GUTI-956191 format. One record per atom (N, C-alpha, C): residue in one letter; x, y, z. Coordinates in Angstrom, 1 decimal. Layout:
<recs>
a X Y Z .
...
</recs>
This chain:
<recs>
m -12.8 15.0 0.7 .
m -12.7 13.6 0.4 .
m -12.2 12.8 1.6 .
a -12.9 11.8 2.1 .
a -12.4 11.0 3.2 .
a -11.2 10.1 2.8 .
r -10.3 10.1 3.6 .
r -9.1 9.2 3.4 .
r -9.4 7.8 4.0 .
r -9.0 6.8 3.4 .
r -9.2 5.4 3.9 .
r -7.8 4.8 4.0 .
r -7.7 3.9 4.9 .
r -6.5 3.1 5.2 .
r -6.5 1.8 4.4 .
y -5.5 1.5 3.7 .
y -5.4 0.2 2.9 .
y -4.1 -0.5 3.3 .
i -4.2 -1.8 3.2 .
i -3.0 -2.6 3.2 .
i -2.7 -2.9 1.7 .
l -1.5 -2.7 1.3 .
l -1.0 -3.0 0.0 .
l 0.0 -4.1 0.2 .
a -0.2 -5.3 -0.4 .
a 0.7 -6.4 -0.4 .
a 0.9 -6.9 -1.8 .
y 2.1 -7.4 -2.1 .
y 2.4 -7.9 -3.4 .
y 3.3 -9.0 -3.4 .
d 3.2 -9.8 -4.5 .
d 4.1 -10.9 -4.8 .
d 4.5 -10.8 -6.3 .
i 5.7 -10.3 -6.6 .
i 6.1 -10.0 -7.9 .
i 7.2 -11.0 -8.3 .
m 7.0 -11.6 -9.5 .
m 7.9 -12.7 -9.9 .
m 9.2 -12.3 -10.6 .
d 9.3 -11.1 -11.0 .
d 10.6 -10.6 -11.7 .
d 11.2 -9.5 -10.8 .
d 12.5 -9.6 -10.7 .
d 13.3 -8.7 -9.8 .
d 13.2 -7.2 -10.3 .
k 13.2 -7.0 -11.6 .
k 13.1 -5.6 -12.1 .
k 11.7 -5.0 -11.8 .
r 10.7 -5.8 -12.0 .
r 9.3 -5.4 -11.7 .
r 9.1 -5.2 -10.2 .
l 9.7 -6.1 -9.5 .
l 9.6 -6.0 -8.0 .
l 10.2 -4.7 -7.5 .
r 11.4 -4.3 -8.0 .
r 12.0 -3.0 -7.6 .
r 11.1 -1.8 -8.0 .
r 10.5 -1.9 -9.1 .
r 9.6 -0.8 -9.6 .
r 8.3 -0.7 -8.7 .
v 7.7 -1.9 -8.4 .
v 6.5 -1.9 -7.6 .
v 6.9 -1.4 -6.2 .
h 8.0 -1.9 -5.6 .
h 8.4 -1.4 -4.3 .
h 8.6 0.1 -4.3 .
s 9.2 0.6 -5.3 .
s 9.4 2.1 -5.3 .
s 8.1 2.8 -5.4 .
c 7.2 2.3 -6.2 .
c 5.8 2.9 -6.3 .
c 5.1 2.8 -5.0 .
a 5.2 1.7 -4.3 .
a 4.5 1.5 -3.0 .
a 5.0 2.5 -2.0 .
k 6.3 2.8 -2.0 .
k 6.9 3.7 -1.1 .
k 6.4 5.2 -1.3 .
t 6.0 5.4 -2.6 .
t 5.4 6.7 -2.9 .
t 4.1 6.9 -2.2 .
y 3.3 5.8 -2.1 .
y 1.9 5.9 -1.6 .
y 1.8 5.5 -0.1 .
g 2.7 4.9 0.5 .
g 2.5 4.4 1.8 .
g 3.8 4.2 2.6 .
y 3.6 3.5 3.8 .
y 4.6 3.2 4.7 .
y 4.8 1.7 4.8 .
a 6.1 1.3 4.7 .
a 6.4 -0.2 4.7 .
a 6.2 -0.8 6.1 .
l 5.4 -1.8 6.2 .
l 5.3 -2.7 7.4 .
l 6.4 -3.8 7.3 .
q 6.5 -4.4 6.1 .
q 7.5 -5.4 5.8 .
q 7.8 -5.1 4.3 .
y 8.8 -5.8 3.8 .
y 9.3 -5.5 2.5 .
y 8.2 -5.4 1.4 .
s 7.2 -6.3 1.4 .
s 6.2 -6.2 0.4 .
s 4.8 -6.0 1.0 .
v 4.7 -5.3 2.1 .
v 3.5 -5.0 2.8 .
v 3.5 -3.6 3.2 .
f 2.6 -2.8 2.8 .
f 2.5 -1.3 3.1 .
f 1.2 -0.9 3.6 .
i 1.2 0.2 4.4 .
i 0.0 0.8 4.9 .
i -0.1 2.1 4.0 .
c -1.3 2.3 3.3 .
c -1.5 3.4 2.5 .
c -2.8 4.1 2.9 .
d -2.6 5.4 3.2 .
d -3.8 6.2 3.5 .
d -4.1 7.1 2.3 .
l -5.2 6.8 1.7 .
l -5.5 7.3 0.3 .
l -6.9 7.9 0.2 .
d -7.1 8.9 -0.5 .
d -8.4 9.3 -0.9 .
d -8.8 8.6 -2.2 .
s -10.0 8.8 -2.8 .
s -10.4 8.0 -3.9 .
s -9.5 8.3 -5.2 .
m -9.1 9.5 -5.4 .
m -8.2 9.8 -6.5 .
m -6.8 9.2 -6.4 .
e -6.3 9.2 -5.2 .
e -5.0 8.6 -4.9 .
e -5.1 7.1 -5.1 .
l -6.2 6.5 -4.7 .
l -6.4 5.0 -4.9 .
l -6.4 4.7 -6.4 .
t -7.1 5.5 -7.2 .
t -7.2 5.3 -8.6 .
t -5.8 5.4 -9.2 .
h -5.0 6.4 -8.8 .
h -3.7 6.6 -9.4 .
h -2.8 5.4 -9.0 .
l -2.9 4.9 -7.8 .
l -2.1 3.8 -7.3 .
l -2.4 2.6 -8.2 .
k -3.7 2.3 -8.4 .
k -4.1 1.1 -9.2 .
k -3.6 1.3 -10.6 .
w -3.7 2.5 -11.2 .
w -3.2 2.7 -12.5 .
w -1.7 2.5 -12.6 .
d -1.0 3.1 -11.7 .
d 0.5 2.9 -11.7 .
d 0.9 1.5 -11.5 .
l 0.3 0.8 -10.6 .
l 0.7 -0.6 -10.4 .
l 0.3 -1.5 -11.6 .
g -0.9 -1.2 -12.1 .
g -1.4 -2.0 -13.2 .
g -0.5 -1.9 -14.5 .
a 0.1 -0.7 -14.6 .
a 1.1 -0.5 -15.7 .
a 2.4 -1.2 -15.5 .
m 2.7 -1.6 -14.3 .
m 4.0 -2.2 -13.9 .
m 4.0 -3.7 -13.9 .
i 3.0 -4.3 -13.5 .
i 3.0 -5.7 -13.2 .
i 2.7 -6.5 -14.4 .
a 3.1 -7.8 -14.4 .
a 2.7 -8.8 -15.4 .
a 1.4 -9.4 -14.9 .
h 0.3 -9.1 -15.5 .
h -1.0 -9.5 -15.0 .
h -1.2 -11.0 -14.9 .
g -0.4 -11.8 -15.7 .
g -0.5 -13.2 -15.7 .
g 0.4 -13.9 -14.7 .
e 1.3 -13.1 -14.1 .
e 2.3 -13.7 -13.2 .
e 2.3 -13.1 -11.8 .
d 2.1 -11.8 -11.7 .
d 2.2 -11.1 -10.4 .
d 0.9 -11.0 -9.7 .
r 1.0 -10.7 -8.4 .
r -0.2 -10.5 -7.6 .
r -0.1 -9.3 -6.7 .
v -1.1 -8.5 -6.7 .
v -1.2 -7.3 -5.8 .
v -2.5 -7.4 -5.1 .
a -2.5 -7.2 -3.8 .
a -3.7 -7.1 -3.0 .
a -3.8 -5.7 -2.3 .
l -5.0 -5.2 -2.4 .
l -5.4 -3.9 -1.7 .
l -6.5 -4.3 -0.8 .
i -6.3 -4.1 0.5 .
i -7.3 -4.4 1.5 .
i -7.7 -3.2 2.2 .
d -9.0 -2.8 2.1 .
d -9.6 -1.6 2.7 .
d -9.8 -1.9 4.2 .
l -9.2 -1.1 5.0 .
l -9.3 -1.2 6.5 .
l -10.3 -0.1 7.0 .
g -10.8 0.7 6.2 .
g -11.8 1.7 6.7 .
g -11.2 3.1 6.7 .
e -11.9 4.0 7.3 .
e -11.5 5.4 7.4 .
e -10.2 5.5 8.3 .
v -9.4 6.5 7.9 .
v -8.1 6.7 8.6 .
v -8.4 7.0 10.1 .
t -9.4 7.7 10.4 .
t -9.7 8.1 11.7 .
t -10.3 7.0 12.6 .
s -10.6 5.8 12.0 .
s -11.0 4.7 12.8 .
s -9.9 4.2 13.7 .
p -10.3 3.6 14.8 .
p -9.3 3.0 15.7 .
p -8.4 2.0 14.9 .
t -7.2 1.9 15.4 .
t -6.3 1.0 14.7 .
t -6.8 -0.5 14.7 .
r -6.6 -1.2 13.6 .
r -7.0 -2.6 13.4 .
r -5.8 -3.5 13.4 .
f -4.8 -3.1 14.0 .
f -3.5 -3.9 14.0 .
f -3.2 -4.5 15.3 .
e -2.8 -5.7 15.3 .
e -2.2 -6.3 16.5 .
e -0.9 -7.0 16.1 .
f 0.1 -6.7 16.9 .
f 1.4 -7.3 16.6 .
f 1.9 -8.2 17.7 .
l 2.7 -9.2 17.3 .
l 3.5 -10.0 18.2 .
l 4.9 -9.7 17.8 .
g 5.8 -9.7 18.8 .
g 7.2 -9.4 18.6 .
g 7.4 -7.9 18.4 .
v 8.3 -7.5 17.5 .
v 8.6 -6.0 17.3 .
v 7.3 -5.3 16.8 .
h 7.0 -4.2 17.4 .
h 5.8 -3.5 17.0 .
h 6.3 -2.2 16.2 .
p 6.0 -2.2 14.9 .
p 6.4 -1.0 14.2 .
p 5.5 0.2 14.6 .
v 6.0 1.4 14.4 .
v 5.3 2.6 14.7 .
v 4.4 2.9 13.5 .
l 3.1 2.9 13.7 .
l 2.1 3.1 12.6 .
l 1.9 4.6 12.4 .
p 1.7 5.1 11.2 .
p 1.4 6.5 11.0 .
p 0.0 6.8 11.5 .
r -0.2 8.0 12.1 .
r -1.5 8.4 12.5 .
r -2.4 8.6 11.3 .
q -1.8 9.3 10.3 .
q -2.4 9.5 9.0 .
q -1.3 9.7 8.0 .
g -1.5 9.0 6.9 .
g -0.4 9.0 5.9 .
g -0.3 10.3 5.1 .
p 0.7 10.4 4.3 .
p 0.9 11.7 3.5 .
p -0.2 11.9 2.5 .
t -0.3 13.1 2.1 .
t -1.2 13.4 0.9 .
t -0.4 13.3 -0.3 .
i -0.8 12.5 -1.3 .
i 0.0 12.4 -2.5 .
i -0.4 13.5 -3.5 .
i 0.5 14.2 -4.0 .
i 0.2 15.3 -4.9 .
i 0.8 15.0 -6.3 .
</recs>
């Protein structure tokens, strides 16, 4: 199964839900900023991430964005100004 790189970004209105979503995001990816993560996922991991987040958020208040950047082996699509974080070459496999 090919792994794809995603940007996960969220805006959560409640502090308790925010902490839960942040903890979940750390399970699946690497933090670029507090509410922005890089996640390298196969299709099953993506399904699990969506399921986990969908169960945590208030669908009428919160926002979560998943942006598909393509296969993990593709050249990096990031450009930074200022401090440049070290990006993973390939993310962890979620078990």
